[in-house]
MIDOSE-1310 file (N, C-alpha, C; in nm, 2 decimals, decimal comma, always signed):
residues 284
msae	+0,08/-0,12/+0,00/+0,00/+0,00/+0,00/+0,09/+0,12/+0,00; +0,06/+0,22/-0,09/+0,14/+0,34/-0,10/+0,08/+0,45/-0,01; +0,16/+0,54/+0,03/+0,11/+0,65/+0,12/+0,00/+0,73/+0,05; +0,01/+0,74/-0,08/-0,09/+0,83/-0,15/-0,23/+0,76/-0,16
eaiy	-0,24/+0,63/-0,12/-0,36/+0,56/-0,12/-0,43/+0,58/+0,01; -0,36/+0,63/+0,11/-0,42/+0,65/+0,24/-0,54/+0,74/+0,24; -0,64/+0,71/+0,32/-0,77/+0,79/+0,33/-0,75/+0,91/+0,42; -0,68/+0,88/+0,53/-0,66/+0,99/+0,63/-0,51/+1,03/+0,65
erer	-0,48/+1,15/+0,69/-0,35/+1,19/+0,70/-0,27/+1,11/+0,80; -0,33/+1,08/+0,91/-0,26/+1,00/+1,02/-0,23/+0,86/+0,96; -0,31/+0,80/+0,87/-0,28/+0,68/+0,81/-0,16/+0,69/+0,72; -0,16/+0,80/+0,64/-0,05/+0,83/+0,55/+0,08/+0,84/+0,63
eail	+0,09/+0,91/+0,74/+0,21/+0,92/+0,82/+0,25/+0,78/+0,87; +0,16/+0,70/+0,91/+0,19/+0,56/+0,96/+0,26/+0,48/+0,85; +0,20/+0,49/+0,72/+0,26/+0,42/+0,61/+0,40/+0,47/+0,58; +0,42/+0,60/+0,58/+0,56/+0,65/+0,56/+0,66/+0,60/+0,67
skgr	+0,61/+0,60/+0,79/+0,69/+0,55/+0,90/+0,73/+0,41/+0,88; +0,64/+0,32/+0,85/+0,67/+0,18/+0,82/+0,76/+0,17/+0,70; +0,75/+0,25/+0,60/+0,84/+0,25/+0,49/+0,98/+0,28/+0,53; +1,00/+0,37/+0,62/+1,14/+0,40/+0,67/+1,19/+0,29/+0,75
qmaf	+1,11/+0,23/+0,83/+1,15/+0,11/+0,90/+1,19/-0,01/+0,81; +1,12/-0,03/+0,71/+1,15/-0,14/+0,61/+1,28/-0,10/+0,54; +1,31/+0,02/+0,51/+1,43/+0,06/+0,44/+1,55/+0,03/+0,54; +1,53/+0,06/+0,67/+1,64/+0,03/+0,76/+1,66/-0,12/+0,77
lvgl	+1,55/-0,19/+0,77/+1,56/-0,34/+0,78/+1,64/-0,40/+0,66; +1,61/-0,35/+0,54/+1,68/-0,39/+0,42/+1,83/-0,36/+0,43; +1,86/-0,23/+0,48/+2,00/-0,19/+0,50/+2,07/-0,28/+0,60; +2,01/-0,31/+0,71/+2,06/-0,40/+0,81/+2,09/-0,54/+0,76
fvll	+2,00/-0,59/+0,68/+2,01/-0,72/+0,61/+2,14/-0,73/+0,52; +2,15/-0,63/+0,44/+2,27/-0,62/+0,35/+2,40/-0,61/+0,44; +2,40/-0,53/+0,54/+2,52/-0,52/+0,63/+2,55/-0,65/+0,69; +2,45/-0,72/+0,74/+2,47/-0,85/+0,81/+2,53/-0,96/+0,71
qfvl	+2,48/-0,95/+0,58/+2,53/-1,03/+0,48/+2,68/-1,02/+0,47; +2,73/-0,90/+0,46/+2,87/-0,88/+0,44/+2,95/-0,92/+0,56; +2,89/-0,90/+0,68/+2,96/-0,94/+0,81/+2,98/-1,09/+0,81; +2,87/-1,16/+0,77/+2,88/-1,31/+0,77/+2,98/-1,36/+0,66
illg	+2,99/-1,29/+0,55/+3,08/-1,33/+0,45/+3,23/-1,31/+0,50; +3,25/-1,19/+0,56/+3,38/-1,17/+0,61/+3,42/-1,27/+0,72; +3,33/-1,30/+0,81/+3,36/-1,40/+0,91/+3,38/-1,54/+0,85; +3,30/-1,58/+0,75/+3,32/-1,71/+0,69/+3,45/-1,72/+0,62
vkvf	+3,49/-1,62/+0,54/+3,61/-1,63/+0,46/+3,73/-1,60/+0,54; +3,73/-1,49/+0,63/+3,85/-1,45/+0,69/+3,88/-1,52/+0,83; +3,77/-1,56/+0,90/+3,79/-1,61/+1,03/+3,77/-1,76/+1,03; +3,66/-1,81/+0,98/+3,63/-1,96/+0,99/+3,69/-2,04/+0,88
hnvr	+3,71/-1,98/+0,76/+3,76/-2,04/+0,64/+3,68/-2,17/+0,61; +3,55/-2,16/+0,63/+3,46/-2,28/+0,62/+3,34/-2,24/+0,53; +3,34/-2,30/+0,41/+3,23/-2,27/+0,31/+3,10/-2,32/+0,37; +3,09/-2,44/+0,43/+2,97/-2,49/+0,48/+2,90/-2,40/+0,58
vlvw	+2,98/-2,35/+0,68/+2,94/-2,25/+0,78/+2,88/-2,13/+0,71; +2,95/-2,08/+0,61/+2,91/-1,96/+0,54/+2,78/-1,97/+0,47; +2,77/-2,08/+0,40/+2,65/-2,11/+0,32/+2,53/-2,12/+0,41; +2,54/-2,20/+0,51/+2,42/-2,23/+0,60/+2,39/-2,10/+0,68
smfg	+2,49/-2,02/+0,72/+2,46/-1,90/+0,79/+2,39/-1,80/+0,70; +2,42/-1,80/+0,57/+2,35/-1,71/+0,47/+2,20/-1,75/+0,46; +2,18/-1,89/+0,44/+2,05/-1,94/+0,43/+1,97/-1,91/+0,56; +2,03/-1,92/+0,68/+1,96/-1,89/+0,80/+1,93/-1,74/+0,81
liav	+2,02/-1,65/+0,77/+1,99/-1,51/+0,77/+1,87/-1,47/+0,67; +1,87/-1,53/+0,55/+1,77/-1,51/+0,46/+1,63/-1,55/+0,51; +1,63/-1,67/+0,58/+1,51/-1,72/+0,64/+1,45/-1,63/+0,75; +1,54/-1,58/+0,83/+1,50/-1,49/+0,94/+1,45/-1,36/+0,87
yvav	+1,52/-1,31/+0,77/+1,48/-1,19/+0,70/+1,34/-1,20/+0,64; +1,31/-1,31/+0,57/+1,18/-1,33/+0,51/+1,07/-1,34/+0,62; +1,10/-1,41/+0,73/+1,00/-1,42/+0,84/+0,97/-1,29/+0,90; +1,07/-1,20/+0,92/+1,05/-1,07/+0,98/+0,97/-0,98/+0,89
vvwa	+1,00/-0,99/+0,76/+0,92/-0,91/+0,66/+0,78/-0,95/+0,66; +0,75/-1,08/+0,66/+0,61/-1,13/+0,66/+0,54/-1,09/+0,79; +0,61/-1,10/+0,90/+0,55/-1,06/+1,03/+0,52/-0,91/+1,03; +0,62/-0,83/+0,98/+0,60/-0,68/+0,98/+0,49/-0,64/+0,89
grrs	+0,47/-0,71/+0,77/+0,37/-0,68/+0,68/+0,23/-0,71/+0,74; +0,21/-0,82/+0,81/+0,08/-0,85/+0,87/+0,05/-0,75/+0,98; +0,15/-0,72/+1,06/+0,13/-0,63/+1,17/+0,10/-0,49/+1,12; +0,16/-0,45/+1,01/+0,13/-0,32/+0,95/-0,01/-0,31/+0,90
rvef	-0,06/-0,41/+0,84/-0,20/-0,41/+0,79/-0,30/-0,40/+0,90; -0,27/-0,47/+1,01/-0,36/-0,45/+1,13/-0,36/-0,31/+1,18; -0,24/-0,25/+1,19/-0,22/-0,12/+1,24/-0,29/-0,01/+1,15; -0,28/-0,03/+1,02/-0,34/+0,06/+0,92/-0,49/+0,05/+0,93
qrir	-0,55/-0,07/+0,95/-0,69/-0,09/+0,96/-0,74/-0,02/+1,09; -0,66/-0,04/+1,20/-0,70/+0,02/+1,33/-0,71/+0,17/+1,32; -0,61/+0,23/+1,26/-0,60/+0,38/+1,24/-0,72/+0,42/+1,16; -0,75/+0,35/+1,05/-0,86/+0,39/+0,96/-0,99/+0,39/+1,04
eeea	-1,01/+0,28/+1,12/-1,14/+0,27/+1,19/-1,15/+0,38/+1,30; -1,04/+0,41/+1,37/-1,04/+0,52/+1,47/-1,07/+0,65/+1,41; -1,01/+0,68/+1,29/-1,03/+0,81/+1,23/-1,17/+0,82/+1,18; -1,23/+0,71/+1,13/-1,37/+0,71/+1,08/-1,46/+0,74/+1,20
algt	-1,43/+0,67/+1,32/-1,51/+0,69/+1,44/-1,51/+0,84/+1,49; -1,39/+0,90/+1,47/-1,38/+1,04/+1,52/-1,44/+1,14/+1,42; -1,47/+1,09/+1,30/-1,53/+1,18/+1,20/-1,42/+1,27/+1,13; -1,30/+1,22/+1,13/-1,19/+1,30/+1,07/-1,21/+1,32/+0,92
arrv	-1,19/+1,43/+0,87/-1,20/+1,46/+0,73/-1,10/+1,38/+0,65; -1,15/+1,33/+0,54/-1,06/+1,25/+0,45/-0,96/+1,35/+0,38; -0,84/+1,30/+0,36/-0,74/+1,38/+0,29/-0,77/+1,38/+0,14; -0,73/+1,48/+0,07/-0,74/+1,49/-0,07/-0,62/+1,43/-0,14
rsts	-0,65/+1,32/-0,22/-0,54/+1,25/-0,28/-0,52/+1,31/-0,42; -0,39/+1,32/-0,45/-0,35/+1,37/-0,58/-0,37/+1,26/-0,69; -0,43/+1,30/-0,80/-0,45/+1,21/-0,92/-0,39/+1,27/-1,05; -0,32/+1,38/-1,03/-0,27/+1,45/-1,15/-0,16/+1,38/-1,22
gwgg	-0,08/+1,30/-1,15/+0,03/+1,23/-1,21/+0,14/+1,32/-1,24; +0,24/+1,28/-1,33/+0,35/+1,36/-1,36/+0,38/+1,34/-1,50; +0,39/+1,45/-1,58/+0,43/+1,44/-1,72/+0,33/+1,35/-1,80; +0,20/+1,35/-1,76/+0,11/+1,27/-1,83/+0,10/+1,13/-1,79
lsfq	+0,18/+1,09/-1,68/+0,18/+0,96/-1,63/+0,10/+0,95/-1,51; +0,06/+0,83/-1,47/-0,02/+0,80/-1,35/+0,04/+0,67/-1,29; +0,07/+0,68/-1,16/+0,12/+0,56/-1,09/+0,02/+0,51/-0,99; -0,10/+0,55/-1,00/-0,21/+0,50/-0,92/-0,30/+0,42/-1,01
aprs	-0,27/+0,29/-1,02/-0,35/+0,21/-1,11/-0,49/+0,19/-1,05; -0,59/+0,17/-1,14/-0,73/+0,14/-1,09/-0,72/+0,01/-1,01; -0,82/-0,01/-0,92/-0,83/-0,13/-0,84/-0,85/-0,25/-0,92; -0,93/-0,24/-1,03/-0,95/-0,36/-1,11/-0,98/-0,31/-1,26
yrsr	-0,91/-0,38/-1,35/-0,93/-0,35/-1,49/-0,90/-0,48/-1,57; -0,99/-0,51/-1,67/-0,97/-0,63/-1,76/-1,00/-0,58/-1,90; -0,90/-0,59/-1,99/-0,92/-0,54/-2,12/-1,02/-0,63/-2,20; -1,09/-0,56/-2,30/-1,18/-0,64/-2,38/-1,11/-0,73/-2,47
wtfl	-0,99/-0,70/-2,51/-0,92/-0,78/-2,61/-0,86/-0,91/-2,53; -0,89/-1,02/-2,59/-0,84/-1,15/-2,53/-0,77/-1,23/-2,63; -0,69/-1,32/-2,58/-0,62/-1,42/-2,67/-0,60/-1,55/-2,59; -0,66/-1,66/-2,64/-0,65/-1,79/-2,58/-0,72/-1,78/-2,44
gwpl	-0,82/-1,70/-2,43/-0,90/-1,69/-2,31/-0,84/-1,59/-2,20; -0,73/-1,53/-2,23/-0,66/-1,44/-2,14/-0,68/-1,30/-2,19; -0,71/-1,20/-2,10/-0,71/-1,06/-2,15/-0,57/-1,01/-2,18; -0,57/-0,91/-2,27/-0,44/-0,85/-2,30/-0,38/-0,79/-2,18
ihia	-0,46/-0,71/-2,10/-0,42/-0,65/-1,98/-0,52/-0,68/-1,87; -0,47/-0,72/-1,75/-0,55/-0,74/-1,64/-0,48/-0,68/-1,52; -0,55/-0,59/-1,45/-0,50/-0,52/-1,33/-0,59/-0,56/-1,22; -0,53/-0,61/-1,11/-0,61/-0,65/-0,99/-0,54/-0,61/-0,87
rgep	-0,59/-0,50/-0,81/-0,52/-0,45/-0,69/-0,63/-0,44/-0,58; -0,62/-0,53/-0,48/-0,73/-0,54/-0,38/-0,72/-0,43/-0,28; -0,82/-0,41/-0,20/-0,82/-0,31/-0,09/-0,71/-0,35/+0,00; -0,63/-0,25/+0,04/-0,51/-0,27/+0,12/-0,54/-0,34/+0,26
tvep	-0,66/-0,32/+0,31/-0,70/-0,38/+0,44/-0,74/-0,52/+0,43; -0,76/-0,57/+0,31/-0,80/-0,71/+0,29/-0,68/-0,80/+0,29; -0,70/-0,92/+0,36/-0,59/-1,01/+0,37/-0,54/-1,05/+0,23; -0,40/-1,06/+0,21/-0,35/-1,09/+0,08/-0,41/-1,21/+0,01
gqre	-0,43/-1,32/+0,09/-0,48/-1,44/+0,04/-0,62/-1,43/-0,02; -0,69/-1,33/+0,02/-0,83/-1,31/-0,03/-0,84/-1,21/-0,15; -0,73/-1,15/-0,19/-0,73/-1,06/-0,30/-0,73/-1,13/-0,43; -0,79/-1,06/-0,53/-0,80/-1,12/-0,67/-0,66/-1,13/-0,73
iarg	-0,63/-1,23/-0,80/-0,50/-1,25/-0,87/-0,52/-1,20/-1,01; -0,42/-1,12/-1,05/-0,42/-1,06/-1,19/-0,37/-1,17/-1,28; -0,45/-1,21/-1,38/-0,41/-1,31/-1,48/-0,43/-1,25/-1,62; -0,32/-1,23/-1,70/-0,34/-1,18/-1,83/-0,20/-1,19/-1,90
wiai	-0,20/-1,15/-2,03/-0,08/-1,14/-2,10/+0,01/-1,04/-2,04; -0,05/-0,93/-2,00/+0,02/-0,83/-1,92/-0,06/-0,82/-1,79; +0,00/-0,86/-1,68/-0,07/-0,87/-1,55/+0,00/-0,78/-1,45; -0,09/-0,70/-1,38/-0,03/-0,61/-1,27/-0,12/-0,62/-1,15
gera	-0,06/-0,65/-1,04/-0,14/-0,67/-0,91/-0,05/-0,71/-0,80; -0,12/-0,72/-0,68/-0,05/-0,78/-0,56/+0,01/-0,91/-0,60; -0,07/-1,00/-0,66/-0,02/-1,12/-0,72/-0,05/-1,12/-0,87; +0,04/-1,15/-0,95/+0,02/-1,14/-1,09/+0,08/-1,26/-1,16
vgli	+0,00/-1,31/-1,26/+0,05/-1,42/-1,34/+0,03/-1,39/-1,49; +0,13/-1,39/-1,57/+0,12/-1,36/-1,71/+0,24/-1,37/-1,79; +0,23/-1,34/-1,92/+0,35/-1,34/-2,00/+0,45/-1,24/-1,95; +0,39/-1,12/-1,92/+0,47/-1,01/-1,85/+0,39/-0,98/-1,72
acgg	+0,45/-1,01/-1,61/+0,38/-1,00/-1,48/+0,46/-0,90/-1,39; +0,39/-0,81/-1,33/+0,44/-0,71/-1,24/+0,36/-0,70/-1,11; +0,42/-0,72/-0,99/+0,35/-0,71/-0,87/+0,43/-0,75/-0,75; +0,36/-0,75/-0,64/+0,43/-0,79/-0,51/+0,49/-0,93/-0,53
aayg	+0,41/-1,02/-0,58/+0,45/-1,15/-0,62/+0,41/-1,18/-0,76; +0,51/-1,19/-0,85/+0,49/-1,20/-0,99/+0,54/-1,33/-1,05; +0,46/-1,40/-1,13/+0,49/-1,53/-1,19/+0,46/-1,52/-1,34; +0,56/-1,55/-1,42/+0,54/-1,55/-1,56/+0,66/-1,57/-1,65
giaf	+0,64/-1,54/-1,78/+0,76/-1,55/-1,87/+0,86/-1,45/-1,83; +0,82/-1,33/-1,81/+0,90/-1,22/-1,77/+0,84/-1,16/-1,64; +0,90/-1,17/-1,53/+0,84/-1,14/-1,40/+0,92/-1,03/-1,33; +0,85/-0,93/-1,28/+0,91/-0,82/-1,21/+0,83/-0,80/-1,08
ggla	+0,90/-0,81/-0,96/+0,83/-0,80/-0,83/+0,91/-0,82/-0,71; +0,85/-0,80/-0,60/+0,92/-0,83/-0,47/+0,97/-0,97/-0,47; +0,87/-1,06/-0,51/+0,90/-1,20/-0,53/+0,88/-1,22/-0,68; +0,98/-1,26/-0,76/+0,96/-1,27/-0,90/+1,01/-1,42/-0,94
vgvf	+0,91/-1,49/-1,01/+0,94/-1,62/-1,05/+0,91/-1,63/-1,20; +1,00/-1,66/-1,28/+0,98/-1,67/-1,43/+1,09/-1,72/-1,51; +1,07/-1,73/-1,64/+1,18/-1,76/-1,72/+1,29/-1,66/-1,71; +1,25/-1,53/-1,72/+1,34/-1,42/-1,68/+1,28/-1,35/-1,56
sfgg	+1,35/-1,34/-1,45/+1,29/-1,28/-1,33/+1,38/-1,17/-1,28; +1,31/-1,06/-1,23/+1,38/-0,95/-1,17/+1,31/-0,91/-1,05; +1,37/-0,91/-0,93/+1,30/-0,87/-0,81/+1,39/-0,88/-0,69; +1,32/-0,84/-0,57/+1,40/-0,85/-0,45/+1,44/-0,99/-0,42
lslg	+1,35/-1,09/-0,44/+1,39/-1,23/-0,44/+1,35/-1,29/-0,57; +1,44/-1,33/-0,65/+1,42/-1,37/-0,79/+1,46/-1,52/-0,81; +1,36/-1,59/-0,87/+1,37/-1,73/-0,90/+1,34/-1,75/-1,04; +1,43/-1,83/-1,11/+1,40/-1,85/-1,25/+1,51/-1,92/-1,33
iagl	+1,50/-1,92/-1,46/+1,61/-1,97/-1,54/+1,72/-1,87/-1,55; +1,68/-1,74/-1,58/+1,78/-1,63/-1,57/+1,72/-1,53/-1,48; +1,80/-1,49/-1,38/+1,74/-1,40/-1,28/+1,84/-1,29/-1,24; +1,78/-1,17/-1,21/+1,85/-1,06/-1,15/+1,78/-1,01/-1,03
ggav	+1,85/-0,95/-0,93/+1,78/-0,90/-0,81/+1,87/-0,89/-0,69; +1,80/-0,87/-0,58/+1,88/-0,86/-0,45/+1,93/-1,00/-0,41; +1,84/-1,10/-0,40/+1,88/-1,24/-0,38/+1,82/-1,32/-0,49; +1,91/-1,39/-0,56/+1,87/-1,46/-0,68/+1,90/-1,61/-0,67
lagw	+1,81/-1,69/-0,71/+1,83/-1,84/-0,73/+1,79/-1,87/-0,87; +1,88/-1,89/-0,96/+1,85/-1,92/-1,10/+1,96/-1,99/-1,16; +1,93/-2,05/-1,28/+2,04/-2,12/-1,35/+2,15/-2,02/-1,39; +2,12/-1,90/-1,44/+2,21/-1,79/-1,47/+2,17/-1,68/-1,38
sygg	+2,25/-1,64/-1,28/+2,20/-1,54/-1,18/+2,30/-1,42/-1,17; +2,24/-1,31/-1,14/+2,31/-1,18/-1,12/+2,25/-1,11/-1,01; +2,32/-1,07/-0,90/+2,25/-1,00/-0,79/+2,35/-0,98/-0,67; +2,29/-0,92/-0,57/+2,37/-0,90/-0,45/+2,41/-1,03/-0,39
aaig	+2,32/-1,13/-0,38/+2,35/-1,26/-0,34/+2,30/-1,35/-0,45; +2,39/-1,41/-0,53/+2,35/-1,48/-0,65/+2,39/-1,63/-0,64; +2,29/-1,72/-0,65/+2,31/-1,86/-0,65/+2,26/-1,93/-0,77; +2,34/-2,01/-0,84/+2,30/-2,07/-0,96/+2,41/-2,16/-1,02
wisf	+2,39/-2,20/-1,15/+2,49/-2,28/-1,22/+2,61/-2,19/-1,26; +2,57/-2,07/-1,31/+2,67/-1,96/-1,33/+2,62/-1,84/-1,27; +2,70/-1,78/-1,17/+2,66/-1,67/-1,09/+2,76/-1,56/-1,09; +2,70/-1,44/-1,08/+2,78/-1,31/-1,08/+2,71/-1,22/-0,97
ggla	+2,79/-1,18/-0,87/+2,73/-1,10/-0,77/+2,83/-1,06/-0,66; +2,78/-0,98/-0,56/+2,86/-0,95/-0,45/+2,90/-1,08/-0,37; +2,80/-1,16/-0,35/+2,82/-1,30/-0,30/+2,77/-1,39/-0,41; +2,86/-1,47/-0,47/+2,82/-1,56/-0,58/+2,85/-1,70/-0,54
iagk	+2,75/-1,79/-0,55/+2,76/-1,93/-0,52/+2,71/-2,01/-0,64; +2,80/-2,09/-0,70/+2,76/-2,16/-0,82/+2,80/-2,30/-0,83; +2,73/-2,37/-0,92/+2,77/-2,51/-0,94/+2,89/-2,52/-1,03; +2,90/-2,43/-1,14/+3,01/-2,44/-1,23/+3,10/-2,32/-1,22
lasg	+3,05/-2,20/-1,22/+3,14/-2,08/-1,22/+3,07/-1,97/-1,14; +3,15/-1,91/-1,05/+3,11/-1,80/-0,97/+3,21/-1,69/-0,98; +3,15/-1,56/-1,00/+3,24/-1,45/-1,01/+3,18/-1,34/-0,93; +3,27/-1,28/-0,85/+3,22/-1,17/-0,76/+3,32/-1,14/-0,65
afai	+3,28/-1,04/-0,57/+3,37/-1,01/-0,46/+3,40/-1,13/-0,37; +3,29/-1,21/-0,34/+3,30/-1,33/-0,26/+3,24/-1,44/-0,35; +3,33/-1,53/-0,40/+3,29/-1,63/-0,50/+3,31/-1,77/-0,44; +3,21/-1,85/-0,45/+3,22/-1,99/-0,40/+3,16/-2,08/-0,51
shya	+3,24/-2,18/-0,55/+3,19/-2,26/-0,66/+3,24/-2,41/-0,64; +3,16/-2,50/-0,70/+3,20/-2,64/-0,70/+3,31/-2,67/-0,80; +3,33/-2,57/-0,90/+3,43/-2,60/-1,00/+3,53/-2,48/-1,01; +3,48/-2,36/-1,05/+3,57/-2,25/-1,08/+3,52/-2,12/-1,02
alga	+3,61/-2,04/-0,97/+3,57/-1,91/-0,91/+3,66/-1,80/-0,95; +3,61/-1,68/-0,97/+3,69/-1,56/-0,99/+3,65/-1,45/-0,89; +3,74/-1,40/-0,81/+3,70/-1,30/-0,71/+3,81/-1,27/-0,62; +3,80/-1,16/-0,54/+3,90/-1,12/-0,44/+3,90/-1,23/-0,33
yala	+3,79/-1,28/-0,29/+3,78/-1,38/-0,19/+3,71/-1,50/-0,26; +3,78/-1,60/-0,29/+3,72/-1,71/-0,37/+3,75/-1,85/-0,31; +3,66/-1,94/-0,32/+3,68/-2,08/-0,28/+3,63/-2,17/-0,38; +3,71/-2,25/-0,44/+3,68/-2,35/-0,55/+3,80/-2,43/-0,58
phvn	+3,78/-2,54/-0,65/+3,90/-2,62/-0,70/+3,99/-2,53/-0,79; +3,93/-2,45/-0,87/+4,00/-2,36/-0,96/+3,97/-2,21/-0,92; +4,07/-2,15/-0,87/+4,05/-2,01/-0,82/+4,14/-1,91/-0,90; +4,08/-1,83/-0,97/+4,16/-1,72/-1,05/+4,27/-1,78/-1,13
dvea	+4,26/-1,91/-1,17/+4,37/-1,97/-1,25/+4,33/-1,97/-1,40; +4,41/-2,04/-1,48/+4,39/-2,05/-1,62/+4,26/-2,12/-1,65; +4,23/-2,22/-1,58/+4,10/-2,30/-1,60/+3,98/-2,21/-1,57; +3,99/-2,14/-1,46/+3,88/-2,05/-1,42/+3,86/-1,94/-1,53
qata	+3,97/-1,88/-1,58/+3,96/-1,78/-1,68/+3,90/-1,84/-1,81; +3,94/-1,96/-1,85/+3,89/-2,02/-1,97/+3,74/-2,05/-1,96; +3,70/-2,09/-1,84/+3,55/-2,12/-1,82/+3,47/-1,99/-1,83; +3,53/-1,88/-1,77/+3,46/-1,75/-1,78/+3,45/-1,71/-1,93
adsa	+3,56/-1,73/-2,00/+3,56/-1,68/-2,14/+3,46/-1,76/-2,23; +3,42/-1,88/-2,19/+3,33/-1,96/-2,26/+3,18/-1,93/-2,22; +3,16/-1,85/-2,12/+3,03/-1,82/-2,07/+2,97/-1,70/-2,13; +2,86/-1,71/-2,21/+2,80/-1,60/-2,27/+2,73/-1,51/-2,16
wlhl	+2,68/-1,58/-2,05/+2,61/-1,50/-1,95/+2,71/-1,41/-1,87; +2,83/-1,47/-1,84/+2,93/-1,39/-1,77/+2,98/-1,28/-1,86; +2,99/-1,31/-1,99/+3,03/-1,20/-2,08/+2,93/-1,09/-2,09; +2,80/-1,12/-2,08/+2,70/-1,02/-2,08/+2,70/-0,93/-1,95
vgqp	+2,69/-1,00/-1,84/+2,67/-0,93/-1,71/+2,80/-0,86/-1,67; +2,91/-0,90/-1,73/+3,04/-0,84/-1,70/+3,08/-0,72/-1,78; +2,99/-0,68/-1,87/+3,01/-0,56/-1,95/+3,00/-0,44/-1,86; +3,09/-0,34/-1,89/+3,09/-0,22/-1,80/+2,95/-0,15/-1,80
wfpl	+2,87/-0,16/-1,90/+2,74/-0,09/-1,91/+2,63/-0,16/-1,84; +2,65/-0,29/-1,81/+2,54/-0,37/-1,76/+2,49/-0,32/-1,62; +2,57/-0,28/-1,53/+2,51/-0,23/-1,40/+2,42/-0,11/-1,43; +2,44/-0,03/-1,53/+2,36/+0,08/-1,57/+2,23/+0,03/-1,63
avpl	+2,23/-0,08/-1,69/+2,11/-0,14/-1,76/+2,01/-0,18/-1,66; +2,05/-0,22/-1,54/+1,96/-0,27/-1,43/+1,87/-0,15/-1,39; +1,92/-0,04/-1,34/+1,83/+0,07/-1,30/+1,75/+0,12/-1,42; +1,81/+0,12/-1,54/+1,73/+0,16/-1,66/+1,61/+0,07/-1,68
mivm	+1,63/-0,06/-1,66/+1,52/-0,15/-1,67/+1,41/-0,12/-1,57; +1,44/-0,09/-1,45/+1,35/-0,05/-1,34/+1,27/+0,07/-1,39; +1,34/+0,17/-1,44/+1,27/+0,30/-1,48/+1,18/+0,27/-1,60; +1,22/+0,18/-1,69/+1,13/+0,15/-1,81/+1,01/+0,07/-1,76
vflg	+1,02/-0,01/-1,66/+0,90/-0,08/-1,61/+0,80/+0,01/-1,55; +0,85/+0,11/-1,47/+0,76/+0,20/-1,40/+0,70/+0,30/-1,50; +0,78/+0,34/-1,60/+0,72/+0,43/-1,71/+0,61/+0,35/-1,79; +0,64/+0,23/-1,82/+0,54/+0,15/-1,89/+0,41/+0,14/-1,81
mgli	+0,42/+0,11/-1,68/+0,30/+0,10/-1,59/+0,23/+0,24/-1,58; +0,32/+0,34/-1,57/+0,26/+0,48/-1,57/+0,18/+0,51/-1,69; +0,23/+0,47/-1,81/+0,16/+0,50/-1,93/+0,03/+0,42/-1,94; +0,03/+0,29/-1,90/-0,09/+0,21/-1,90/-0,20/+0,27/-1,81
nanl	-0,15/+0,31/-1,68/-0,25/+0,36/-1,59/-0,31/+0,49/-1,64; -0,22/+0,58/-1,70/-0,27/+0,71/-1,74/-0,37/+0,69/-1,86; -0,35/+0,60/-1,95/-0,44/+0,57/-2,06/-0,57/+0,52/-2,00; -0,57/+0,43/-1,90/-0,69/+0,37/-1,84/-0,77/+0,48/-1,78
rrsr	-0,70/+0,58/-1,71/-0,78/+0,68/-1,64/-0,84/+0,78/-1,74; -0,77/+0,81/-1,85/-0,83/+0,90/-1,95/-0,95/+0,83/-2,02; -0,95/+0,70/-2,03/-1,05/+0,63/-2,11/-1,18/+0,61/-2,02; -1,17/+0,64/-1,89/-1,28/+0,62/-1,80/-1,36/+0,75/-1,78
């Protein structure tokens, strides 16, 4: 739920406060990741301890995020009920957008154009106070919602051919937690992975764990690794260099311009959603 969707000013302030708390939590999670990596590589020199510690940290992080999300929804609902009981005036929400764009999608929209039974565009954004499991799932060739399934899916949890979201699962996935054949994001589990913590067959990231080839600041692999701190049978040697030279994925993500392509991709996704939302608002 965004702050601009709040009905009352007190509700909006509570949402902004929770957002700042979540930003601090993400920063703390990243810091703890690097602390664990340094301890595992510099102090314990034990790959198994490092890997299981990372998995444990990720599990705790996910549990805390889920708990905080549920608690926040209860708090927002309580504030809304209290303000309604007090007769507080509702805040005026801005709908003007920026540069002809709108980032406030309608709660529900299904295009008239369909193919193979699926609408071209389906937007399903449930009322924020409704439990996530009871909200409608967006299903379409282009799907946008809290939970979205489609050829191109964008949402809190997105599943599809190309998926963008907090949790992204797809052939190509991009998200906070990304799962797929090829994936980019904060924490990535994919055949070909790129991210802050990347796990896969061939991985590139701050922490890279791979079956065949890992490249990054901290690289751990079953076969070959390239990095300042690396653990593998072949570390920064001729065989590791040759394996990297044969990898099209590593050649792609290792390009100097690739880190710039990631934020550009995020901007393009938001601009695309803004254009869709603006057109829908004008057509109503």
